[in-house]
C-alpha positions as CSV (number, residue, x, y, z in Angstrom):
1,M,0.0,-0.2,0.1
2,I,1.1,3.5,-0.5
3,K,0.0,6.6,1.4
4,K,0.4,10.2,1.0
5,L,0.6,12.4,4.1
6,R,0.6,16.5,4.0
7,I,2.4,17.6,7.0
8,E,2.3,20.9,8.3
9,G,5.1,22.3,10.5
10,M,8.4,21.2,8.6
11,S,10.8,23.8,7.9
12,C,14.2,22.4,7.3
13,K,16.0,19.1,6.5
14,H,16.1,18.5,10.4
15,C,12.6,18.5,10.4
16,V,12.5,15.9,7.2
17,M,15.0,13.8,9.3
18,H,12.5,13.5,12.4
19,V,9.4,12.5,10.4
20,T,11.2,10.1,8.0
21,K,12.9,8.3,11.3
22,A,9.5,8.2,13.2
23,L,7.7,6.8,9.9
24,E,10.4,4.2,9.2
25,E,10.2,2.7,13.0
26,I,6.6,1.6,12.3
27,K,6.6,-2.2,11.8
28,G,5.6,-2.8,8.1
29,V,6.6,0.3,6.7
30,N,9.1,-0.5,3.7
31,H,10.0,2.9,2.4
32,V,9.4,6.7,3.1
33,K,10.3,9.8,0.9
34,V,9.8,13.2,3.0
35,D,9.5,16.2,0.4
36,L,10.0,19.4,2.5
37,K,9.0,21.9,-0.7
38,S,5.4,20.0,-1.0
39,K,5.2,19.0,2.7
40,D,4.3,15.5,1.7
41,A,5.2,12.1,3.1
42,T,5.0,9.1,1.0
43,V,5.1,6.0,2.6
44,E,5.1,2.4,1.2
45,A,4.0,-0.2,3.7
46,T,2.5,-3.5,4.2
47,N,-1.6,-3.5,4.6
48,D,-1.2,-3.9,8.3
49,V,-0.1,-0.4,8.6
50,S,-3.1,1.7,9.9
51,E,-3.5,5.5,8.9
52,N,-3.7,6.0,12.5
53,E,-0.2,4.5,13.4
54,L,1.1,6.9,10.4
55,V,-0.8,9.8,11.7
56,N,0.3,9.2,15.3
57,A,3.9,8.7,14.5
58,V,4.2,12.0,12.9
59,T,2.1,13.7,15.5
60,E,4.2,12.5,18.2
61,T,7.3,14.2,16.4
62,G,5.4,17.6,16.7
63,Y,4.1,17.9,13.5
64,Q,0.6,17.9,12.3
65,V,-0.8,15.9,9.6
66,I,-3.3,18.0,7.5
67,S,-4.7,14.7,5.3
68,V,-4.1,11.3,4.2
69,E,-4.9,10.1,0.6
């Protein structure tokens, strides 16, 4: 499955690193690409990973998820 998260609050490469690390630590996530310019994170994961897990991981790092596609 591929999910795209729109994230608010990222302003630098350090922010990208925090979000990337948080999402990669979720069991079942295979690949994460975070784009600072578009404020999007694209996550490739198994179907076992829920949207809530993805949103919670980002929220716990201090950023806000605006939408999930």
